[in-house]
Rosetta silent file (secondary structure, phi, psi, omega in degrees, C-alpha in Angstrom):
SEQUENCE: MMNEAQVREALGKVIDPALGQDIVTFRVLRGVELSGDDVLVKLDIPTHAYPKPQLRELQLRIEAALKPLGAKRVTVVSDVVTAYQPAPSDKAMLKGARNVIAVAAGKGGVGKSTVAVNLALALVRHGARVGLLDADVFGPSIPTMLGTPETPPSASADSKIIPALHHGMKVISVGFFVDKQEAVVWRGPMVHRLLQQFLGDVEWGELDYLICDLPPGTGDVQLSLSQLIPIAGAVMVTTPQEVSIVDVVKGIAMFEKVEIPILGIVENMSYYKC
SCORE:     score description
SCORE:     0.000 S_00000001
   1 L     0.000  139.126 -177.793  -42.838   61.451   51.631 S_00000001
   2 L   -77.386  154.591  175.998  -41.627   59.128   48.821 S_00000001
   3 L  -120.067  177.314 -178.942  -43.850   58.268   45.955 S_00000001
   4 H   -63.227  -38.033 -179.188  -44.102   55.397   43.533 S_00000001
   5 H   -60.879  -48.835  172.519  -42.172   57.193   40.744 S_00000001
   6 H   -52.012  -46.662 -179.375  -39.270   57.750   43.102 S_00000001
   7 H   -61.423  -40.524 -177.116  -39.287   54.140   44.206 S_00000001
   8 H   -70.124  -34.831 -178.920  -39.301   52.885   40.539 S_00000001
   9 H   -66.253  -42.668  179.387  -36.478   55.289   39.619 S_00000001
  10 H   -61.945  -46.000  179.978  -34.366   53.961   42.545 S_00000001
  11 H   -65.301  -25.642  175.206  -35.140   50.324   41.636 S_00000001
  12 L   -63.899  -15.944  178.712  -34.077   51.101   38.038 S_00000001
  13 L   -97.549   -2.154  179.121  -30.553   51.408   39.294 S_00000001
  14 L   -80.989  123.612 -177.857  -30.595   47.933   41.068 S_00000001
  15 E   -92.498  131.383  174.554  -28.538   45.447   39.091 S_00000001
  16 L   -75.577  124.903 -174.849  -29.664   41.802   39.271 S_00000001
  17 L   -61.195  -29.662 -177.743  -26.675   39.906   40.563 S_00000001
  18 L   -84.887  -41.753 -171.766  -27.529   36.740   38.435 S_00000001
  19 L   -92.235  -29.227 -178.758  -28.593   38.470   35.135 S_00000001
  20 L    80.727   14.300 -179.764  -26.283   41.537   35.100 S_00000001
  21 L  -130.449  155.824  179.542  -29.055   43.908   34.127 S_00000001
  22 E   -65.985  149.754 -171.981  -31.213   46.334   36.037 S_00000001
  23 L   -78.524   -6.981  175.383  -34.431   44.859   37.317 S_00000001
  24 L   -86.929  -52.781  178.868  -36.669   47.359   35.550 S_00000001
  25 L   -61.635  -35.612 -178.230  -35.273   47.009   32.030 S_00000001
  26 L   -84.259   -0.125  177.386  -35.003   43.260   32.380 S_00000001
  27 L    59.292   38.373  174.533  -38.676   43.124   33.565 S_00000001
  28 L   -86.912  -25.408  178.521  -37.830   41.413   36.816 S_00000001
  29 E   -79.887  121.203  176.637  -39.761   44.180   38.672 S_00000001
  30 E   -96.411  -32.977 -177.413  -43.459   43.392   38.493 S_00000001
  31 E  -177.634  168.895  173.746  -44.829   46.065   40.730 S_00000001
  32 E  -140.780  148.430  175.842  -44.542   48.186   43.946 S_00000001
  33 E  -134.344  136.776 -177.914  -47.021   49.076   46.603 S_00000001
  34 E  -114.590  140.836  174.119  -46.518   51.886   49.165 S_00000001
  35 E  -142.360   90.420  179.602  -48.204   52.203   52.557 S_00000001
  36 L    67.433 -120.309  178.022  -46.681   55.150   54.396 S_00000001
  37 L   -95.143    8.876 -178.669  -43.054   54.360   55.003 S_00000001
  38 E   -98.156  140.840  176.168  -43.490   50.562   54.093 S_00000001
  39 E  -129.875  129.515  179.592  -42.725   49.405   50.581 S_00000001
  40 E  -109.213  123.573 -177.026  -43.765   46.146   49.098 S_00000001
  41 E  -112.756  125.852  176.503  -41.669   45.117   46.015 S_00000001
  42 E  -104.284  127.692 -174.533  -42.997   42.366   43.751 S_00000001
  43 E  -121.271  145.262  174.115  -40.532   40.478   41.527 S_00000001
  44 E  -106.105  102.568  176.822  -40.995   38.019   38.620 S_00000001
  45 E   -74.745  128.098 -170.032  -37.942   35.642   38.804 S_00000001
  46 L   -79.890   -4.709 -178.589  -37.370   34.377   35.269 S_00000001
  47 L  -153.986  145.332  173.668  -36.248   30.793   36.000 S_00000001
  48 L   -62.776  -22.356 -177.638  -36.659   28.124   38.672 S_00000001
  49 L   -88.141   10.918  179.395  -32.898   27.654   38.554 S_00000001
  50 L   -62.976  129.955 -173.663  -32.140   31.182   39.792 S_00000001
  51 L   -60.998  135.101 -178.558  -29.475   30.743   42.524 S_00000001
  52 H   -67.969  -35.889  174.066  -30.760   31.315   46.011 S_00000001
  53 H   -61.848  -34.971  177.368  -27.619   33.278   47.177 S_00000001
  54 H   -73.045  -29.322  178.663  -28.066   35.768   44.332 S_00000001
  55 H   -66.881  -41.081  176.184  -31.808   36.079   45.229 S_00000001
  56 H   -60.876  -46.199  178.925  -30.848   37.059   48.734 S_00000001
  57 H   -61.740  -36.430  176.608  -28.258   39.437   47.397 S_00000001
  58 H   -62.156  -43.662 -178.321  -30.902   40.974   45.114 S_00000001
  59 H   -63.318  -34.450  179.142  -33.188   41.544   48.079 S_00000001
  60 H   -71.649  -36.576  177.853  -30.444   43.263   49.977 S_00000001
  61 H   -62.381  -39.463  176.034  -29.715   45.482   47.023 S_00000001
  62 H   -66.367  -43.237  177.510  -33.361   46.581   46.808 S_00000001
  63 H   -56.015  -50.237 -176.636  -33.463   47.315   50.526 S_00000001
  64 H   -63.968  -28.787 -179.439  -30.230   49.428   50.205 S_00000001
  65 H   -78.176  -28.695 -176.698  -31.649   51.323   47.231 S_00000001
  66 H   -96.673  -17.188  175.775  -34.906   52.286   49.005 S_00000001
  67 H   -59.354  -41.606 -177.279  -33.662   53.100   52.503 S_00000001
  68 H   -60.883  -20.506 -179.642  -32.181   56.496   51.394 S_00000001
  69 H   -79.063  -10.926 -178.128  -35.797   57.457   50.236 S_00000001
  70 L   107.445    7.299  179.405  -37.050   57.021   53.751 S_00000001
  71 L   -73.658  119.248 -178.268  -38.386   53.479   53.558 S_00000001
  72 L   -83.392  -39.130  178.683  -38.497   51.964   57.092 S_00000001
  73 E  -135.893  127.929  179.410  -39.574   48.532   56.062 S_00000001
  74 E  -116.484  122.139 -178.325  -38.998   46.956   52.691 S_00000001
  75 E  -115.592  123.997  178.590  -40.703   43.620   51.897 S_00000001
  76 E  -108.426  118.283  179.776  -39.669   41.722   48.790 S_00000001
  77 E  -112.948  127.608 -178.003  -41.972   39.025   47.389 S_00000001
  78 E  -122.275  137.143  174.934  -40.700   36.951   44.462 S_00000001
  79 E  -124.724  145.240  177.276  -42.584   34.529   42.294 S_00000001
  80 E   -85.306  120.061  174.735  -41.023   32.395   39.496 S_00000001
  81 L  -126.858   97.611 -176.206  -42.489   33.370   36.066 S_00000001
  82 L   -53.203  125.829  178.584  -40.475   31.441   33.460 S_00000001
  83 L   -73.468  142.561  171.839  -39.213   33.878   30.743 S_00000001
  84 L  -161.207  168.571  173.247  -39.979   32.901   27.168 S_00000001
  85 L  -113.854  124.407 -179.428  -40.605   34.425   23.759 S_00000001
  86 L   -54.509  142.146 -177.698  -43.974   33.696   22.137 S_00000001
  87 L   -71.835  140.266  173.357  -43.838   31.477   19.072 S_00000001
  88 L   -68.552  163.678 -170.095  -44.421   33.012   15.753 S_00000001
  89 H   -57.817  -33.390 -175.868  -47.622   31.998   13.890 S_00000001
  90 H   -79.257   -3.619  179.728  -45.721   29.663   11.553 S_00000001
  91 H  -130.575   32.055 -179.005  -44.238   27.686   14.432 S_00000001
  92 L   -90.223   18.309 -175.540  -47.227   27.383   16.724 S_00000001
  93 L   -63.121  -40.316  178.318  -47.616   23.708   16.420 S_00000001
  94 L   -87.498  122.790 -177.815  -46.504   23.035   20.020 S_00000001
  95 L  -102.494  132.663  165.597  -48.948   24.288   22.551 S_00000001
  96 L    98.231  -23.195 -178.896  -48.080   25.025   26.118 S_00000001
  97 E   -92.596  118.594 -172.046  -44.242   24.674   26.246 S_00000001
  98 E   -77.570  -39.138 -177.715  -42.696   28.015   26.962 S_00000001
  99 E  -134.018  130.413  174.724  -38.997   27.062   26.224 S_00000001
 100 E  -106.417  120.753  175.803  -37.689   24.249   23.970 S_00000001
 101 E  -111.169  124.710 -179.523  -34.119   23.171   24.633 S_00000001
 102 E   -98.267  134.575  174.635  -32.370   20.894   22.274 S_00000001
 103 E  -111.636  115.964 -167.999  -29.606   18.617   23.419 S_00000001
 104 E  -133.845  166.092  176.994  -27.469   17.600   20.489 S_00000001
 105 E  -149.572  151.883  175.087  -24.127   16.004   19.536 S_00000001
 106 L   -72.151  -33.090 -176.403  -22.008   15.699   16.481 S_00000001
 107 L  -140.262  159.663 -176.187  -21.452   12.038   16.934 S_00000001
 108 L   -83.870  163.635  179.362  -22.996    9.210   18.949 S_00000001
 109 L    83.984   13.042 -179.772  -21.734    7.737   22.233 S_00000001
 110 L   -95.087   -5.730 -173.848  -20.789   11.013   23.857 S_00000001
 111 L    92.163   26.671 -179.508  -23.499   10.889   26.499 S_00000001
 112 H   -64.906  -41.525  176.914  -25.995   13.136   24.943 S_00000001
 113 H   -67.535  -36.573  174.094  -29.039   11.332   26.211 S_00000001
 114 H   -62.029  -41.252  176.432  -27.562   11.228   29.702 S_00000001
 115 H   -62.908  -40.448 -177.687  -27.068   14.855   29.609 S_00000001
 116 H   -65.884  -46.980  176.170  -30.640   15.469   28.408 S_00000001
 117 H   -57.467  -44.914 -179.813  -32.112   13.207   31.197 S_00000001
 118 H   -70.152  -37.132  174.041  -30.065   14.879   33.871 S_00000001
 119 H   -64.155  -43.020  175.800  -30.853   18.353   32.696 S_00000001
 120 H   -63.899  -40.328 -179.066  -34.534   17.611   32.642 S_00000001
 121 H   -70.352  -37.734 -179.213  -34.468   16.017   36.166 S_00000001
 122 H   -62.210  -42.480  179.687  -32.421   18.892   37.513 S_00000001
 123 H   -65.908  -39.186  175.233  -35.043   21.404   36.298 S_00000001
 124 H   -61.074  -38.284 -175.781  -37.794   19.289   37.845 S_00000001
 125 H   -67.290  -28.978  178.934  -35.898   19.325   41.135 S_00000001
 126 H   -79.057  -11.273  178.067  -35.802   23.131   41.012 S_00000001
 127 L   109.790    2.789  178.661  -39.568   23.126   40.659 S_00000001
 128 L   -73.376  150.763  170.341  -40.027   23.610   37.015 S_00000001
 129 L   -85.326  115.290 -169.455  -42.709   21.902   34.887 S_00000001
 130 E  -124.303  140.491  174.563  -40.704   19.822   32.427 S_00000001
 131 E  -120.872  151.300  179.659  -41.285   17.580   29.436 S_00000001
 132 E  -129.599  117.423  179.869  -38.668   15.253   27.793 S_00000001
 133 E  -105.983  112.293  176.364  -39.038   14.456   24.090 S_00000001
 134 E   -80.831  101.368 -178.144  -36.845   11.645   22.811 S_00000001
 135 L   -98.538   13.243  175.082  -36.357   12.676   19.208 S_00000001
 136 L   -86.469   78.445 -173.131  -33.608   10.107   18.692 S_00000001
 137 L   -59.290  -41.595 -170.025  -35.955    7.968   16.583 S_00000001
 138 L   -87.452  -15.587  173.170  -33.408    5.397   15.441 S_00000001
 139 L  -139.894   63.440 -173.858  -31.766    4.925   18.855 S_00000001
 140 L   -72.456  115.063 -178.402  -34.285    5.740   21.598 S_00000001
 141 L  -112.948   -9.706 -174.676  -32.501    5.247   24.924 S_00000001
 142 H   -61.637  -41.950  175.276  -34.579    7.507   27.233 S_00000001
 143 H   -59.018  -35.015  178.077  -37.031    4.729   28.289 S_00000001
 144 H   -68.714  -38.065  178.777  -34.191    2.502   29.247 S_00000001
 145 H   -68.421  -34.114 -175.760  -32.425    5.296   31.209 S_00000001
 146 H   -93.344  -16.184  178.209  -35.575    6.224   33.164 S_00000001
 147 L    81.586 -159.838 -179.588  -36.851    2.699   33.816 S_00000001
 148 L   -70.938  128.020 -178.373  -40.438    1.803   34.372 S_00000001
 149 L   -69.880  151.999  176.968  -42.700    4.783   34.238 S_00000001
 150 L   -69.894  -33.883  177.093  -44.950    5.777   37.171 S_00000001
 151 E  -136.598  115.948  172.433  -47.758    6.178   34.505 S_00000001
 152 L   -65.735  156.890  179.740  -47.221    4.516   31.046 S_00000001
 153 L   -59.943  147.508  179.197  -48.137    6.424   27.798 S_00000001
 154 E  -154.123  178.773  178.900  -51.778    6.099   26.805 S_00000001
 155 E  -113.473  147.947  179.872  -54.374    7.597   24.519 S_00000001
 156 L   -89.908  174.187 -175.822  -57.156   10.052   25.471 S_00000001
 157 L   -65.671  -28.805 -178.198  -60.781    9.934   24.538 S_00000001
 158 L  -100.704   25.516  174.868  -60.090   12.382   21.570 S_00000001
 159 L    69.568   21.643  173.037  -57.144   10.284   20.291 S_00000001
 160 L   -88.232  151.103 -179.914  -54.472   12.399   21.792 S_00000001
 161 E   -87.990  122.436  173.395  -51.299   10.797   23.212 S_00000001
 162 E   -90.551  117.947 -167.657  -50.887   11.061   26.880 S_00000001
 163 L   -73.439  163.443  176.861  -47.119   11.006   27.621 S_00000001
 164 E   -72.108  159.959  176.489  -45.539    8.734   30.287 S_00000001
 165 E  -116.004  114.667 -179.366  -44.799   10.102   33.634 S_00000001
 166 E  -127.035  120.366  173.935  -41.294    9.706   35.114 S_00000001
 167 L    55.332   30.588 -178.354  -40.184   11.403   38.351 S_00000001
 168 L    87.454    9.337 -177.661  -42.780   14.137   37.911 S_00000001
 169 E  -124.197  151.493 -179.276  -41.944   14.938   34.281 S_00000001
 170 E   -88.097  131.772 -177.968  -43.877   14.053   31.057 S_00000001
 171 E  -128.989  136.877  170.558  -41.880   11.842   28.679 S_00000001
 172 E  -135.769  143.768 -175.477  -42.492   10.606   25.175 S_00000001
 173 E  -157.828  149.570  171.570  -40.337    8.372   23.012 S_00000001
 174 H   -65.850  -21.904  175.955  -40.728    5.998   20.072 S_00000001
 175 H   -57.321  -23.628 -173.395  -39.139    3.499   22.470 S_00000001
 176 H   -82.637  -15.992 -172.908  -42.416    3.226   24.327 S_00000001
 177 L  -113.957   -0.929  179.476  -44.193    1.925   21.076 S_00000001
 178 L  -124.862  155.235  175.035  -41.726   -0.515   19.537 S_00000001
 179 L   -66.192  149.508 -178.429  -40.141   -3.646   20.887 S_00000001
 180 L   -61.630  -29.201 -179.062  -36.644   -3.287   22.322 S_00000001
 181 L   -93.269    1.998 -178.353  -35.247   -5.682   19.862 S_00000001
 182 L   -96.293  132.068 -178.337  -36.975   -4.084   16.852 S_00000001
 183 L   -86.048  143.753  171.457  -35.050   -1.688   14.671 S_00000001
 184 L   -91.341  105.181 -179.660  -36.708    1.516   13.434 S_00000001
 185 L  -113.423   91.862 -178.065  -36.137    1.653    9.676 S_00000001
 186 L  -126.876  154.600  171.982  -37.798    4.721    8.382 S_00000001
 187 L   -90.504  172.304 -177.925  -37.121    7.291    5.714 S_00000001
 188 H   -52.342  -47.016 -179.279  -37.075   10.972    6.342 S_00000001
 189 H   -58.268  -35.858  175.585  -40.688   11.813    5.562 S_00000001
 190 H   -69.287  -38.025  174.623  -41.881    9.226    8.144 S_00000001
 191 H   -59.477  -42.652  179.090  -39.531   10.623   10.781 S_00000001
 192 H   -61.748  -45.438  178.534  -40.972   14.045   10.032 S_00000001
 193 H   -67.597  -33.077  176.262  -44.519   12.919   10.461 S_00000001
 194 H   -66.549  -41.035  174.042  -43.637   11.187   13.712 S_00000001
 195 H   -63.321  -36.894  174.690  -42.156   14.430   15.089 S_00000001
 196 H   -62.239  -47.094  179.398  -45.322   16.285   14.042 S_00000001
 197 H   -57.269  -51.810 -174.835  -47.310   13.764   16.048 S_00000001
 198 H   -61.603  -28.690 -179.514  -45.051   14.052   19.065 S_00000001
 199 H   -89.834  -47.027 -173.616  -45.358   17.870   19.008 S_00000001
 200 H   -95.104  -20.930  178.350  -48.986   18.348   17.998 S_00000001
 201 L  -109.185    6.415  176.013  -50.805   15.283   19.236 S_00000001
 202 E   -97.749  137.804  179.320  -49.222   14.742   22.665 S_00000001
 203 L   -81.984   79.457  178.977  -51.001   16.349   25.613 S_00000001
 204 L   -74.330  -25.447 -176.553  -48.010   18.156   27.005 S_00000001
 205 L    68.368 -164.037  179.051  -50.011   20.647   28.965 S_00000001
 206 L   -80.405  120.716  177.150  -48.307   23.713   30.383 S_00000001
 207 E  -123.387  141.675  171.328  -44.514   23.302   30.508 S_00000001
 208 E   -75.882  -35.787 -172.567  -41.701   25.747   31.536 S_00000001
 209 E  -145.747  137.081  163.438  -39.158   23.652   29.571 S_00000001
 210 E  -114.911  111.934  177.917  -39.325   20.916   26.872 S_00000001
 211 E   -86.090  120.737  179.501  -36.074   19.093   26.638 S_00000001
 212 E  -111.695  120.167  175.446  -35.475   17.458   23.253 S_00000001
 213 E   -85.930  102.507 -174.682  -32.983   14.679   22.950 S_00000001
 214 L   -84.719  153.427  170.070  -31.807   14.901   19.334 S_00000001
 215 L   -73.091  160.174  179.318  -30.071   12.041   17.381 S_00000001
 216 L   -67.278  154.147  177.431  -26.435   12.612   16.637 S_00000001
 217 L   101.982 -168.247 -178.555  -25.349   14.370   13.532 S_00000001
 218 L  -132.717   68.030 -171.334  -26.949   17.003   11.351 S_00000001
 219 L  -116.566 -150.578 -171.362  -29.898   15.230    9.639 S_00000001
 220 H   -62.206  -38.405 -178.343  -33.617   15.268    9.109 S_00000001
 221 H   -65.650  -49.067  178.521  -34.702   15.454   12.771 S_00000001
 222 H   -57.634  -40.481 -177.848  -32.696   18.556   13.468 S_00000001
 223 H   -73.521  -35.591 -176.907  -33.936   20.348   10.379 S_00000001
 224 H   -67.389  -43.969  177.502  -37.578   19.231   10.999 S_00000001
 225 H   -60.128  -42.553  179.715  -37.583   20.506   14.556 S_00000001
 226 H   -65.590  -24.378 -179.314  -36.064   23.835   13.629 S_00000001
 227 H   -84.205  -35.935 -166.181  -38.885   24.213   11.025 S_00000001
 228 H   -86.839  -36.341 -177.401  -41.760   23.057   13.192 S_00000001
 229 L  -133.944  154.356  173.193  -41.129   24.774   16.596 S_00000001
 230 L   -71.821  117.651  175.114  -39.229   27.749   18.048 S_00000001
 231 L  -100.743  123.978 -178.048  -36.167   26.366   19.821 S_00000001
 232 L   -60.691  -35.590 -179.177  -34.865   28.597   22.585 S_00000001
 233 E   172.904  163.795 -176.934  -31.368   27.205   22.349 S_00000001
 234 E  -120.311  145.191  170.958  -29.207   24.102   21.986 S_00000001
 235 E  -105.661  120.285 -175.331  -26.808   22.357   24.355 S_00000001
 236 E   -99.214  140.036 -179.413  -23.975   20.617   22.533 S_00000001
 237 E  -120.162  135.758 -179.931  -22.405   17.458   24.124 S_00000001
 238 E  -144.418  176.994  172.126  -18.886   16.242   23.230 S_00000001
 239 L  -122.899  167.396 -175.336  -15.969   14.284   24.549 S_00000001
 240 L   -67.983  -20.375 -174.785  -12.335   15.550   24.627 S_00000001
 241 L   -61.519  144.877 -179.150  -11.320   13.328   21.636 S_00000001
 242 H   -61.712  -30.155  179.809  -10.579   15.176   18.403 S_00000001
 243 H   -68.814  -27.953  179.711  -12.919   13.050   16.348 S_00000001
 244 H   -78.153  -42.243 -175.928  -15.762   14.187   18.620 S_00000001
 245 H   -67.925  -36.184  178.665  -14.749   17.850   18.650 S_00000001
 246 H   -60.703  -39.793 -177.366  -14.572   18.021   14.839 S_00000001
 247 H   -76.777  -35.292  178.966  -18.157   16.823   14.557 S_00000001
 248 H   -65.887  -27.301  177.244  -19.534   19.063   17.311 S_00000001
 249 H   -63.294  -43.246 -176.857  -18.021   22.074   15.367 S_00000001
 250 H   -71.333  -34.208  175.992  -20.098   21.010   12.424 S_00000001
 251 H   -65.530  -41.400  173.981  -23.162   20.682   14.611 S_00000001
 252 H   -57.818  -45.142  179.923  -22.626   24.202   15.947 S_00000001
 253 H   -62.699  -38.673  176.960  -22.413   25.464   12.324 S_00000001
 254 H   -60.990  -49.057  179.333  -25.721   23.735   11.506 S_00000001
 255 H   -65.540  -32.133  177.724  -27.538   25.489   14.416 S_00000001
 256 H   -67.702  -32.306 -176.780  -26.080   28.782   13.414 S_00000001
 257 H   -74.615  -29.098  176.713  -27.441   28.345    9.891 S_00000001
 258 L   -98.142   17.688  173.538  -31.018   27.767   11.242 S_00000001
 259 L    58.148   41.597  175.228  -30.571   30.614   13.724 S_00000001
 260 L  -107.483  122.187 -176.945  -30.734   28.560   16.935 S_00000001
 261 L   -69.044  149.164  171.493  -28.420   29.975   19.618 S_00000001
 262 E   -87.599  121.111  178.643  -25.874   27.674   21.441 S_00000001
 263 E   -78.366  -28.129 -173.760  -26.513   27.786   25.189 S_00000001
 264 E   168.876  167.905  176.485  -23.351   25.933   26.038 S_00000001
 265 E  -124.435  126.254  176.314  -21.114   22.920   25.416 S_00000001
 266 E   -94.039  115.591  174.872  -20.842   20.006   27.813 S_00000001
 267 E   -94.605  100.871 -174.291  -17.511   18.159   27.575 S_00000001
 268 L   -86.660  155.980  178.329  -18.506   14.766   28.883 S_00000001
 269 L    54.770   42.787 -176.523  -16.076   12.055   30.065 S_00000001
 270 L   -67.249  -30.692 -177.490  -13.323   14.703   30.544 S_00000001
 271 L  -156.820  171.666  178.295  -11.460   12.588   32.996 S_00000001
 272 L  -115.298  125.388  177.999  -11.520    9.340   34.946 S_00000001
 273 L   -93.739  109.674 -177.601  -11.837    9.286   38.701 S_00000001
 274 L   -80.474    0.000    0.000  -10.000    6.321   40.115 S_00000001
């Protein structure tokens, strides 16, 4: 009769079709339970965006690995447990957000905020708990893109900022607090203090992802965020024009200097569909 050690050894050879690693080393396997010839396999799926076809393929691979051991019935139960790395003590200002994703661009007008909003909404649609931080202090466009919030931002009894609620996600932006016609004319230290407030004084709650829409370029906001909180990675947005690509290369170099990995590059407005 098979035992738990044999089951775990067999599962250690199962390669996750989406991640390309075995499910034991990559900590996808949470546990196993045996009852005679029946095996219950519990999985921790690391993201809400895990593709459903690959999940079904993973279940089939687990069944195929355990059948030779004599398992007559294999039941696979999967729960989404968003993967993250705990923040170091010197970057623990932001409470509750497991992964911070920065959306950046080398120059303005390439659709960076549009990508940030759509990325956040796509994660919400997958079932993730998502927050959206508009860090583009001098050109906040997130409130305009999302329209009237279901719940406007407010203050709690202990003077904390309660973010606006849009389509099931929490959103904060300086655009909620200044008139649309009013320009934000601040020096670097004021911007830094505002970011500290948005990170430490906003009741974000428990989030799987916090999407940060950064201003274009390589300035104070980018450096402040990299110093204040651990950023899991950055998504760069560009257009096909050379003037945009030149600037996005500089943006990538900046993130490399502050040791923030690049998750990918979005080439926006690549073509026109007539």
